[in-house]
SEKOL-709476 format. One line per 3 residues: number of its first residue (from 1); their letters; for each residue x, y, z of C-alpha. Coordinates in steps of 0.02 Angstrom, whole numbers. Layout:
# SEKOL-709476
NUM) a) X,Y,Z  ... $
***
This chain:
# SEKOL-709476
1) xxx) 347,-417,-1726  447,-554,-1639  511,-579,-1462 $
4) xxx) 684,-628,-1400  652,-735,-1245  796,-808,-1146 $
7) xxx) 687,-886,-1011  594,-811,-865  649,-730,-703 $
10) xxx) 536,-850,-607  655,-990,-660  807,-896,-592 $
13) xxx) 826,-937,-406  952,-795,-380  832,-664,-449 $
16) xxx) 690,-733,-343  797,-724,-185  832,-539,-212 $
19) xxx) 665,-486,-289  617,-381,-137  786,-291,-144 $
22) xxx) 749,-255,-327  580,-184,-276  667,-69,-150 $
25) xxx) 777,2,-290  626,27,-403  528,111,-263 $
28) xxx) 671,228,-217  673,301,-392  484,294,-406 $
31) xxx) 474,396,-246  609,522,-297  544,549,-474 $
34) xxx) 365,580,-416  423,680,-265  515,799,-381 $
37) xxx) 351,839,-467  288,923,-308  436,959,-192 $
40) xxx) 472,1123,-282  298,1191,-242  340,1249,-66 $
43) xxx) 501,1329,-129  408,1433,-260  386,1584,-144 $
46) xxx) 573,1576,-102  623,1555,-285  505,1696,-334 $
49) xxx) 594,1812,-212  771,1753,-252  750,1767,-441 $
52) xxx) 639,1923,-433  504,1843,-540  314,1827,-521 $
55) xxx) 240,1660,-465  165,1626,-637  340,1621,-715 $
58) xxx) 422,1522,-575  288,1388,-595  379,1331,-752 $
61) xxx) 503,1247,-635  363,1129,-582  263,1118,-741 $
64) xxx) 411,1103,-860  464,945,-766  291,866,-777 $
67) xxx) 267,921,-957  430,838,-1011  384,675,-922 $
70) xxx) 212,671,-1005  288,704,-1177  408,556,-1175 $
73) xxx) 343,427,-1052  250,322,-1182  403,328,-1296 $
76) xxx) 519,265,-1158  394,130,-1111  397,64,-1289 $
79) xxx) 586,87,-1304  607,-16,-1145  515,-162,-1227 $
82) xxx) 637,-154,-1374  808,-119,-1295  768,-193,-1123 $
85) xxx) 669,-120,-979  807,-146,-850  940,-71,-963 $
88) xxx) 835,85,-994  791,98,-808  977,99,-764 $
91) xxx) 1012,236,-892  866,335,-823  935,330,-645 $
94) xxx) 1100,408,-702  1013,543,-806  897,585,-660 $
97) xxx) 1041,606,-536  1140,713,-660  987,824,-686 $
100) xxx) 962,841,-498  1143,899,-478  1124,1027,-618 $
103) xxx) 961,1095,-544  1048,1145,-383  1188,1230,-480 $
106) xxx) 1069,1334,-587  1073,1521,-555  935,1577,-673 $
109) xxx) 760,1522,-720  805,1463,-899  950,1357,-833 $
112) xxx) 842,1286,-693  701,1239,-813  826,1161,-935 $
115) xxx) 902,1059,-792  728,1005,-738  696,939,-914 $
118) xxx) 856,834,-903  795,770,-735  624,733,-810 $
121) xxx) 698,628,-951  782,516,-822  623,508,-718 $
124) xxx) 519,459,-870  639,316,-911  619,244,-735 $
127) xxx) 431,276,-721  392,198,-890  480,35,-851 $
130) xxx) 468,2,-664  296,-79,-670  348,-187,-817 $
133) xxx) 503,-245,-723  395,-294,-573  276,-387,-688 $
136) xxx) 422,-486,-763  511,-526,-600  374,-560,-474 $
139) xxx) 271,-720,-482  84,-701,-510  48,-737,-326 $
142) xxx) 148,-583,-270  132,-469,-421  -21,-375,-357 $
145) xxx) 62,-340,-189  221,-277,-274  126,-167,-397 $
148) xxx) 22,-101,-253  181,-50,-160  244,44,-313 $
151) xxx) 75,131,-322  90,179,-138  264,253,-165 $
154) xxx) 199,349,-317  61,426,-213  177,462,-66 $
157) xxx) 304,545,-180  170,650,-261  98,722,-100 $
160) xxx) 249,720,18  339,854,-84  274,1012,2 $
163) xxx) 305,947,178  480,878,146  522,1028,37 $
166) xxx) 474,1149,175  589,1064,300  735,1060,176 $
169) xxx) 713,1239,114  699,1307,291  855,1219,356 $
172) xxx) 970,1202,204  911,1312,60  813,1284,-101 $
175) xxx) 960,1201,-192  953,1053,-75  778,1001,-129 $
178) xxx) 870,941,-285  1038,893,-210  956,777,-82 $
181) xxx) 924,660,-230  1110,640,-267  1171,538,-115 $
184) xxx) 1009,436,-106  1014,407,-293  1196,353,-292 $
187) xxx) 1160,225,-156  1010,162,-256  1114,154,-416 $
190) xxx) 1251,55,-326  1122,-66,-256  1031,-75,-422 $
193) xxx) 1186,-120,-522  1215,-261,-398  1039,-336,-387 $
196) xxx) 955,-296,-553  972,-441,-676  1003,-431,-863 $
199) xxx) 855,-414,-979  786,-581,-1036  643,-524,-1147 $
202) xxx) 653,-398,-1288  530,-361,-1425  599,-349,-1602 $
205) xxx) 493,-207,-1667  506,-33,-1738  480,119,-1628 $
208) xxx) 325,218,-1674  418,379,-1718  267,469,-1796 $
211) xxx) 160,427,-1644  298,482,-1523  322,649,-1610 $
214) xxx) 136,683,-1627  108,645,-1443  246,767,-1392 $
217) xxx) 171,895,-1512  6,873,-1419  74,885,-1240 $
220) xxx) 195,1032,-1260  79,1161,-1342  -67,1105,-1234 $
223) xxx) 21,1136,-1069  115,1288,-1135  -50,1364,-1191 $
226) xxx) -134,1326,-1025  8,1401,-923  41,1554,-1031 $
229) xxx) -146,1586,-1033  -134,1622,-846  -13,1764,-880 $
232) xxx) -79,1838,-1042  -261,1783,-1048  -339,1644,-1151 $
235) xxx) -400,1767,-1283  -221,1798,-1338  -199,1742,-1521 $
238) xxx) -37,1647,-1483  -121,1554,-1340  -267,1506,-1451 $
241) xxx) -145,1451,-1586  -52,1339,-1462  -214,1259,-1400 $
244) xxx) -274,1236,-1579  -108,1154,-1627  -125,1036,-1477 $
247) xxx) -300,986,-1532  -243,950,-1711  -93,851,-1647 $
250) xxx) -206,744,-1536  -324,706,-1681  -176,661,-1792 $
253) xxx) -100,553,-1654  -260,453,-1630  -281,433,-1819 $
256) xxx) -102,366,-1836  -116,251,-1684  -277,170,-1746 $
259) xxx) -189,121,-1907  -21,67,-1837  9,-122,-1818 $
262) xxx) 131,-82,-1675  63,79,-1597  144,183,-1461 $
265) xxx) -19,180,-1362  -126,23,-1348  -295,107,-1373 $
268) xxx) -387,-60,-1356  -355,-48,-1168  -490,85,-1157 $
271) xxx) -621,-34,-1228  -627,-106,-1051  -751,9,-958 $
274) xxx) -685,-36,-785  -506,5,-836  -560,170,-915 $
277) xxx) -664,219,-763  -524,177,-640  -398,276,-744 $
280) xxx) -519,425,-753  -549,423,-565  -361,415,-533 $
283) xxx) -336,564,-649  -470,666,-558  -397,628,-386 $
286) xxx) -220,678,-438  -289,839,-515  -382,878,-352 $
289) xxx) -231,837,-243  -120,951,-345  -244,1093,-323 $
292) xxx) -207,1070,-137  -19,1049,-166  -1,1213,-261 $
295) xxx) -111,1319,-145  -69,1249,28  113,1311,36 $
298) xxx) 59,1491,0  -85,1483,124  18,1410,267 $
301) xxx) 165,1528,241  86,1691,178  -83,1685,267 $
304) xxx) -45,1591,428  131,1663,441  216,1495,466 $
307) xxx) 399,1470,422  438,1349,279  492,1222,409 $
310) xxx) 332,1238,514  226,1236,357  318,1080,301 $
313) xxx) 282,991,466  97,1039,455  83,979,275 $
316) xxx) 173,819,326  8,762,402  -51,719,226 $
319) xxx) 84,590,184  93,523,363  -94,485,365 $
322) xxx) -82,414,191  65,299,229  -31,228,378 $
325) xxx) -198,208,289  -142,151,114  -71,-20,163 $
328) xxx) -221,-55,275  -339,-5,135  -244,-115,11 $
331) xxx) -251,-266,127  -436,-237,164  -476,-224,-22 $
334) xxx) -417,-404,-43  -553,-458,78  -702,-345,39 $
337) xxx) -660,-282,-136  -595,-114,-197  -755,-26,-251 $
340) xxx) -824,18,-77  -654,78,-12  -623,192,-162 $
343) xxx) -797,267,-141  -774,295,47  -603,372,20 $
346) xxx) -672,495,-107  -815,547,8  -688,586,146 $
349) xxx) -586,687,21  -740,787,-31  -778,831,152 $
352) xxx) -595,881,182  -589,991,25  -748,1082,77 $
355) xxx) -671,1105,250  -515,1182,172  -628,1299,73 $
358) xxx) -691,1375,237  -519,1420,307  -460,1601,328 $
361) xxx) -306,1695,389  -358,1673,572  -400,1488,566 $
364) xxx) -325,1383,708  -177,1280,649  -256,1127,732 $
367) xxx) -411,1144,623  -303,1161,467  -213,1003,522 $
370) xxx) -378,908,541  -431,945,362  -256,903,293 $
373) xxx) -256,738,391  -430,695,325  -371,728,148 $
376) xxx) -225,609,176  -339,475,250  -461,487,104 $
379) xxx) -321,483,-24  -242,333,60  -408,240,61 $
382) xxx) -431,276,-125  -259,255,-205  -208,75,-166 $
385) xxx) -377,-6,-209  -393,100,-366  -218,51,-425 $
388) xxx) -267,-131,-395  -425,-105,-499  -324,-27,-641 $
391) xxx) -201,-172,-651  -329,-311,-619  -445,-261,-760 $
394) xxx) -320,-295,-901  -242,-457,-965  -69,-504,-899 $
397) xxx) 1,-479,-1074  -47,-294,-1066  11,-252,-889 $
400) xxx) 160,-153,-954  53,-46,-1068  -74,-21,-928 $
403) xxx) 66,35,-811  131,163,-937  -44,232,-964 $
406) xxx) -70,241,-775  94,338,-755  51,454,-900 $
409) xxx) -124,493,-837  -57,523,-662  68,652,-724 $
412) xxx) -60,736,-836  -173,746,-683  -36,837,-589 $
415) xxx) -13,967,-727  -200,989,-749  -218,1012,-560 $
418) xxx) -83,1147,-559  -167,1233,-707  -341,1227,-631 $
421) xxx) -278,1293,-463  -174,1437,-531  -296,1487,-669 $
424) xxx) -442,1490,-547  -340,1580,-413  -276,1717,-529 $
427) xxx) -446,1740,-612  -535,1770,-446  -394,1879,-379 $
430) xxx) -390,1983,-539  -578,2012,-530  -568,2075,-351 $
433) xxx) -410,2179,-378  -479,2264,-534  -322,2222,-636 $
436) xxx) -231,2067,-697  -147,1976,-551  -18,1837,-567 $
439) xxx) 47,1836,-388  9,1884,-209  -53,2064,-184 $
442) xxx) 38,2147,-40  -78,2198,101  -230,2110,27 $
445) xxx) -240,1936,103  -429,1941,73  -401,1932,-115 $
448) xxx) -293,1775,-101  -414,1693,20  -562,1724,-95 $
451) xxx) -468,1640,-238  -412,1498,-125  -592,1464,-72 $
454) xxx) -648,1448,-253  -500,1333,-291  -544,1214,-149 $
457) xxx) -729,1215,-195  -675,1169,-372  -561,1028,-312 $
460) xxx) -701,965,-198  -816,961,-350  -685,861,-446 $
463) xxx) -677,733,-304  -867,730,-298  -875,689,-484 $
466) xxx) -751,546,-454  -858,487,-306  -1015,484,-414 $
469) xxx) -925,380,-546  -853,263,-415  -1021,246,-330 $
472) xxx) -1098,197,-497  -960,69,-521  -989,-1,-346 $
475) xxx) -1178,-20,-375  -1150,-96,-547  -1021,-221,-484 $
478) xxx) -1132,-269,-337  -1279,-302,-455  -1170,-411,-567 $
481) xxx) -1112,-514,-417  -1290,-537,-354  -1346,-591,-527 $
484) xxx) -1202,-716,-539  -1246,-790,-367  -1431,-799,-417 $
487) xxx) -1391,-892,-578  -1280,-1023,-498  -1419,-1115,-402 $
490) xxx) -1530,-1108,-556  -1392,-1185,-662  -1365,-1320,-529 $
493) xx) -1550,-1366,-533  -1546,-1369,-723 $
***
């Protein structure tokens, strides 16, 4: 493997003058691509009614998008190293906007899912390369701040979907949750073509085709089996076959990657325990947040009787609190460290999730708002410091790989969260109804609420597990620092 290097962006005064404009372009597409993973959630009841389909089938609009991203994001990350990260990012922006336009024009579920996959391919191209572009362009003294801002926009996009989607659906219609991307995207593309420089560094290497195919063969049957299992039961032979095929594909993928000189996935990253722990905690938090994202729109609209617009404004408390807290938490982490803040954020999230588990159809809207706001505060306290921990625990030469893994794990967390929420919800509802349930049961709000309570207890338990791991990391890091300080005077005397 060799590298074509035509200098560095730090040596280009023009690039350095417009680096923050470049970051704005990157963050616009980061926000839109992650937003589109969750913005559809609040439109699912509307889509279910318009298309005359049960919720379990309509969920493919959300999960198909995330599944496609997870399948190809590592491939596009590696392809960006070879053909140029900026070049592939630009192509991705065009594909994403085209997919968004097609989504709004789709009149059936198959067409809508197919359009979402087109949209996902463009999103994956931008997600896989944005952190690498930041790493190349920003000097070391500002790189952490820039990466932290991308992480904040990722988190905001992921959890702002239901609130923004509710406002758009209520006032314009479900098509506009996709079409809103088109004018914003075109402005970002125009700005991007103007400010983004040409690629200076490219790696002369072969793409790991076997690894790419095996990884896709792992993701697709895994998520298909998990989702179809909700509708047909996990004892179904075809479901078991899909999950078995996913397991075999994962084993084969790891076997190939360990023997490849230029693997798709840099497995040696996971030898660093702090990196692995931070990635795992990030995965758990995204899974827990998406349990909330998939359940909250149905609770606020179907149980509290709020309009999509009112529900959207209520759910907006999550991203508003997060956007206020996240920058403060990131700045504070530079002074006191990230471990304590991530732990405190997770504890707040656990309390909020248990609070949500106690809600019912007569709960005051103000109380619902308190728990949603607390969830946003806890998530904001956790996300920025944890992203900093992820990127600070790897060598600078592996920042691009670490960013791709972070994006991949985040998206897998979203899909797993959706699967946990819906599987748990339908299982509890089916047990109480006495027959298999894959949607709301008319006239029986008690059945939905019972399922919702179990879902939020489950998501609280997920956050609690992450808090225990983070607490262990905090104690371990503190002990190491005390030991280092204790040794320094001894070494001075020696």
